[in-house]
C-alpha positions as CSV (number, residue, x, y, z in Angstrom):
1,X,118.5,9.2,-72.7
2,X,121.7,10.3,-70.9
3,X,125.0,10.8,-72.7
4,X,128.3,11.8,-71.3
5,X,127.8,15.5,-71.7
6,X,124.4,15.5,-70.1
7,X,125.7,13.3,-67.3
8,X,128.6,15.7,-66.5
9,X,126.2,18.7,-66.6
10,X,123.9,16.8,-64.1
11,X,126.8,16.1,-61.8
12,X,127.9,19.8,-61.9
13,X,124.3,20.7,-61.0
14,X,124.5,18.3,-58.0
15,X,127.8,19.8,-56.9
16,X,126.2,23.3,-57.1
17,X,123.3,22.2,-54.9
18,X,125.6,20.7,-52.4
19,X,127.7,23.9,-52.3
20,X,124.7,26.0,-51.3
21,X,123.4,23.2,-49.0
22,X,120.4,22.2,-51.0
23,X,121.0,18.6,-50.0
24,X,117.5,17.3,-50.6
25,X,117.5,18.6,-54.2
26,X,121.0,17.1,-54.7
27,X,119.8,13.7,-53.4
28,X,116.8,13.8,-55.7
29,X,119.0,14.5,-58.7
30,X,121.4,11.7,-57.8
31,X,118.5,9.3,-57.4
32,X,117.3,10.2,-60.9
33,X,120.8,9.6,-62.3
34,X,120.9,6.2,-60.6
35,X,117.5,5.3,-62.1
36,X,119.0,6.0,-65.5
37,X,121.7,3.5,-64.8
38,X,124.4,5.6,-66.4
39,X,127.9,5.2,-64.9
40,X,126.5,3.7,-61.7
41,X,129.9,3.5,-59.9
42,X,130.5,7.3,-60.2
43,X,126.9,8.1,-59.2
44,X,126.6,5.7,-56.3
45,X,130.0,7.0,-55.0
46,X,128.8,10.6,-55.1
47,X,125.5,9.7,-53.4
48,X,127.3,7.6,-50.8
49,X,129.6,10.5,-49.9
50,X,126.7,12.9,-49.7
51,X,124.7,10.4,-47.4
52,X,127.8,10.1,-45.2
53,X,128.0,13.9,-45.0
54,X,124.4,14.0,-43.9
55,X,125.0,11.2,-41.3
56,X,122.8,8.8,-43.3
57,X,125.3,6.0,-42.6
58,X,123.2,3.0,-43.5
59,X,122.5,4.5,-46.9
60,X,126.1,5.5,-47.4
61,X,127.3,2.0,-46.5
62,X,124.8,0.5,-48.9
63,X,126.0,2.7,-51.8
64,X,129.7,1.9,-51.2
65,X,128.9,-1.8,-50.9
66,X,126.8,-1.8,-54.1
67,X,129.8,-0.5,-56.0
68,X,132.2,-3.0,-54.5
69,X,129.8,-5.9,-55.2
70,X,128.6,-4.9,-58.7
71,X,130.9,-2.4,-60.4
72,X,134.3,-2.8,-62.1
73,X,135.6,0.6,-60.7
74,X,135.5,-0.2,-57.0
75,X,138.7,1.1,-55.5
76,X,137.4,4.5,-54.4
77,X,134.4,2.8,-52.8
78,X,136.8,0.6,-50.7
79,X,138.6,3.7,-49.5
80,X,135.2,5.3,-48.5
81,X,133.9,2.1,-46.9
82,X,137.0,1.3,-44.8
83,X,136.8,4.8,-43.2
84,X,133.1,4.5,-42.7
85,X,133.5,1.0,-41.1
86,X,136.1,2.4,-38.7
87,X,134.0,5.4,-37.8
88,X,131.0,3.1,-37.1
89,X,133.2,0.8,-35.0
90,X,132.8,-2.0,-37.5
91,X,136.4,-3.0,-36.8
92,X,136.4,-6.5,-38.2
93,X,134.9,-5.2,-41.4
94,X,137.5,-2.3,-41.4
95,X,140.3,-4.9,-41.1
96,X,138.9,-6.8,-44.0
97,X,138.6,-3.7,-46.2
98,X,142.1,-2.4,-45.2
99,X,143.7,-5.7,-46.2
100,X,142.0,-5.5,-49.6
101,X,143.2,-1.9,-50.1
102,X,146.7,-2.7,-49.0
103,X,146.9,-5.5,-51.6
104,X,147.1,-2.8,-54.3
105,X,148.1,0.3,-52.3
106,X,150.7,-1.2,-49.9
107,X,152.2,2.2,-48.8
108,X,148.9,3.8,-47.8
109,X,149.7,5.1,-44.3
110,X,146.2,6.2,-43.4
111,X,144.8,2.8,-44.2
112,X,147.5,1.1,-42.2
113,X,146.6,3.2,-39.2
114,X,143.0,2.2,-39.6
115,X,144.0,-1.4,-39.7
116,X,146.2,-1.1,-36.6
117,X,143.6,0.7,-34.5
118,X,141.0,-1.8,-35.6
119,X,143.3,-4.6,-34.5
120,X,143.7,-2.9,-31.1
121,X,140.0,-2.4,-30.6
122,X,139.3,-6.0,-31.4
123,X,141.9,-7.1,-28.9
124,X,144.4,-8.4,-31.4
125,X,147.3,-6.7,-29.7
126,X,150.2,-8.8,-30.9
127,X,149.2,-8.3,-34.5
128,X,148.7,-4.6,-33.9
129,X,152.2,-4.3,-32.4
130,X,153.7,-6.1,-35.3
131,X,152.0,-3.8,-37.7
132,X,153.1,-0.8,-35.7
133,X,156.7,-2.0,-35.8
134,X,156.6,-2.1,-39.6
135,X,154.8,1.2,-40.0
136,X,157.1,3.2,-37.7
137,X,160.2,1.3,-38.5
138,X,160.6,0.1,-34.9
139,X,160.8,3.7,-33.6
140,X,158.9,3.1,-30.3
141,X,158.6,6.8,-29.6
142,X,156.8,7.5,-32.9
143,X,154.6,4.5,-32.2
144,X,153.7,5.7,-28.7
145,X,153.2,9.2,-29.9
146,X,150.7,8.0,-32.5
147,X,148.9,5.9,-29.9
148,X,148.8,8.8,-27.4
149,X,147.2,11.1,-29.9
150,X,144.6,8.5,-30.6
151,X,144.1,8.1,-26.8
152,X,143.5,11.9,-26.6
153,X,140.8,11.6,-29.3
154,X,139.1,8.7,-27.5
155,X,139.1,10.8,-24.2
156,X,137.6,13.8,-26.0
157,X,134.7,11.4,-27.1
158,X,134.5,9.9,-23.5
159,X,135.3,6.5,-25.0
160,X,137.3,5.4,-21.9
161,X,137.4,1.7,-22.8
162,X,139.2,2.4,-26.0
163,X,141.6,4.7,-24.3
164,X,142.5,1.9,-21.9
165,X,142.9,-0.5,-24.8
166,X,145.4,1.9,-26.4
167,X,147.2,2.2,-23.0
168,X,147.6,-1.5,-22.8
169,X,149.3,-1.6,-26.2
170,X,151.6,1.2,-25.2
171,X,152.6,-0.9,-22.2
172,X,153.5,-3.8,-24.5
173,X,155.8,-1.5,-26.5
174,X,157.4,0.3,-23.5
175,X,156.6,-1.4,-20.2
176,X,155.5,1.0,-17.4
177,X,155.8,4.1,-19.7
178,X,155.1,7.1,-17.4
179,X,153.0,9.0,-19.9
180,X,150.9,5.9,-20.4
181,X,150.4,5.6,-16.6
182,X,149.4,9.2,-16.4
183,X,147.0,8.8,-19.2
184,X,145.4,5.8,-17.4
185,X,145.0,7.8,-14.3
186,X,143.4,10.6,-16.3
187,X,141.1,8.2,-18.0
188,X,139.9,6.8,-14.6
189,X,139.6,10.4,-13.3
190,X,137.4,11.3,-16.3
191,X,135.3,8.2,-15.7
192,X,134.8,9.1,-12.1
193,X,136.8,6.2,-10.7
194,X,138.8,8.0,-8.1
195,X,140.2,4.9,-6.4
196,X,141.6,3.6,-9.7
197,X,143.0,7.1,-10.5
198,X,144.9,7.2,-7.2
199,X,146.1,3.7,-7.7
200,X,147.8,4.6,-10.9
201,X,149.1,7.9,-9.5
202,X,150.8,6.0,-6.7
203,X,152.2,3.4,-9.1
204,X,153.4,6.2,-11.3
205,X,155.1,7.9,-8.4
206,X,156.9,4.6,-7.5
207,X,157.7,3.7,-11.1
208,X,158.9,6.8,-12.8
209,X,162.2,7.2,-10.9
210,X,163.3,3.6,-11.7
211,X,162.1,4.1,-15.3
212,X,164.2,7.2,-15.5
213,X,167.3,5.6,-14.0
214,X,167.0,2.6,-16.3
215,X,166.9,4.9,-19.4
216,X,169.6,7.4,-18.3
217,X,172.6,6.1,-16.5
218,X,173.8,8.9,-14.3
219,X,177.5,8.1,-14.6
220,X,177.7,8.1,-18.4
221,X,177.2,11.6,-19.6
222,X,179.3,10.9,-22.6
223,X,177.2,8.0,-23.8
224,X,175.0,9.0,-26.8
225,X,171.5,9.7,-25.6
226,X,168.4,9.3,-27.7
227,X,167.2,12.9,-28.2
228,X,163.8,11.6,-29.3
229,X,163.4,9.7,-26.1
230,X,164.5,12.7,-24.0
231,X,162.0,15.0,-25.7
232,X,159.3,12.4,-25.5
233,X,159.7,12.0,-21.7
234,X,159.8,15.7,-21.3
235,X,156.2,15.8,-22.7
236,X,155.2,14.2,-19.4
237,X,155.9,17.4,-17.6
238,X,152.8,19.0,-19.1
239,X,150.7,16.3,-17.2
240,X,152.7,16.6,-13.9
241,X,150.3,19.2,-12.3
242,X,151.5,18.3,-8.8
243,X,155.2,18.6,-9.7
244,X,155.9,15.1,-8.5
245,X,158.9,14.7,-10.8
246,X,160.5,18.1,-10.9
247,X,163.9,16.7,-10.2
248,X,164.1,14.1,-12.9
249,X,162.6,16.6,-15.4
250,X,165.3,19.0,-14.5
251,X,167.9,16.3,-15.2
252,X,166.2,15.5,-18.5
253,X,166.4,19.1,-19.6
254,X,170.1,19.0,-18.9
255,X,170.5,15.9,-21.0
256,X,168.6,17.6,-23.8
257,X,170.8,20.7,-23.6
258,X,174.0,18.6,-23.5
259,X,172.9,16.4,-26.4
260,X,172.2,19.5,-28.5
261,X,175.7,20.8,-27.7
262,X,174.7,23.6,-25.2
263,X,177.3,22.5,-22.6
264,X,177.6,25.9,-20.8
265,X,173.8,26.1,-20.5
266,X,173.7,22.5,-19.2
267,X,176.0,23.6,-16.4
268,X,173.5,26.2,-15.2
269,X,170.6,23.7,-15.6
270,X,172.4,21.2,-13.4
271,X,172.7,23.7,-10.7
272,X,168.9,24.3,-10.9
273,X,168.3,20.5,-10.6
274,X,170.6,20.4,-7.5
275,X,168.6,23.2,-6.0
276,X,165.4,21.1,-6.3
277,X,167.0,18.1,-4.6
278,X,170.3,19.0,-2.9
279,X,170.4,15.5,-1.2
280,X,170.5,13.6,-4.5
281,X,174.1,12.7,-5.6
282,X,173.6,12.3,-9.4
283,X,173.1,16.0,-10.0
284,X,176.5,16.7,-8.5
285,X,178.1,13.8,-10.5
286,X,176.8,15.1,-13.8
287,X,177.6,18.7,-12.9
288,X,181.1,17.6,-12.1
289,X,181.4,15.8,-15.5
290,X,180.2,18.9,-17.3
291,X,182.6,21.2,-15.4
292,X,185.5,18.7,-16.0
293,X,184.7,18.8,-19.7
294,X,184.6,22.6,-19.7
295,X,188.0,22.7,-17.9
296,X,189.5,21.0,-20.9
297,X,188.3,23.7,-23.2
298,X,190.9,26.3,-22.1
299,X,188.8,27.0,-18.9
300,X,190.9,25.5,-16.1
301,X,189.0,27.5,-13.5
302,X,186.1,25.0,-13.8
303,X,188.4,22.2,-12.5
304,X,188.0,23.4,-8.9
305,X,184.2,23.5,-9.2
306,X,184.3,20.0,-10.7
307,X,186.2,18.6,-7.8
308,X,183.8,20.3,-5.3
309,X,180.9,18.6,-7.1
310,X,182.5,15.2,-7.0
311,X,183.4,15.6,-3.3
312,X,179.8,16.5,-2.5
313,X,178.6,13.4,-4.3
314,X,181.2,11.4,-2.4
315,X,179.9,12.8,0.9
316,X,176.3,11.8,0.1
317,X,177.3,8.3,-1.1
318,X,179.4,7.7,2.0
319,X,176.5,8.9,4.2
320,X,174.1,6.5,2.4
321,X,176.7,3.7,2.8
322,X,176.9,3.3,-1.0
323,X,180.6,2.5,-0.8
324,X,181.0,1.3,-4.4
325,X,179.7,4.6,-5.6
326,X,181.9,6.5,-3.2
327,X,184.9,4.7,-4.6
328,X,183.9,5.7,-8.1
329,X,183.9,9.3,-6.9
330,X,187.4,8.9,-5.4
331,X,188.6,7.5,-8.7
332,X,186.9,10.4,-10.6
333,X,188.7,13.0,-8.4
334,X,192.0,11.2,-8.8
335,X,191.6,11.2,-12.6
336,X,190.6,14.9,-12.5
337,X,193.8,15.9,-10.7
338,X,196.0,13.6,-12.8
339,X,194.7,15.3,-15.9
340,X,195.6,18.6,-14.4
341,X,199.1,17.5,-13.7
342,X,199.5,16.4,-17.3
343,X,198.5,19.8,-18.5
């Protein structure tokens, strides 16, 4: 008959067999311990974990479920089963187990993520977004980053349908997010659907400039920018193999430099952006603002350059018949010269 000392010795023997990959012998010893009916929750848990390691998923699931159904100490079995359910795509069961676990372990981030992803894969998008908002404290860039990482995992497994489900949720959080659109085009490319891939590339090409403008108002360099958003959008550059968005990326890099306090570096970066698209006015406007700011830091020589940049933007706006914008440039030049007079 087993006692506690003999039982612990037997478990150590099992651990030793597992360490040297004598899995059959370890399973045999665990089966004998289960027959003895001594500490069943601990023995079933160890056997379930070993079965999972050996990809004997049905046996592992049965062991974890036996503990949950019949034993007093069942919390560890719930943790094991929720992960197993998720890995086996038993998403409704994973949701059920995650709710149970969160009733006593409400701050468990890993279980919350399993629940959220299970909600997404069962097409319960609204509930998933609500849970995401709570988990990431309404920081949409952290939310999207988490979903994009999961999308990459799904793509590595060739699970394209799940990748598209995740992209749909990203679209709820941040409509027409450019990285999401690129991901969708990449998913369709991997799936061999070239027409769909091109459709999303075309949509992305049309959408990204307006997305960029809506998030970064060119005439308000002094407005606080969200550095997390800037860095997040810059991640898209890694996917832009055809350099479709070289100009907005250059502007984004300037915003990042400016936000971090590297004003002189941002001046040079604006010039690089202008070199990419010399016919775009906003680069000149932002360069002018930067030079105007530098001229107030005991560097009056920058004032002339600032006025030249504003006049170049004025010329472009006038040529494009954007008269309101042209008037703004005239006002900016007048303000620049009146500031000089005051000095």
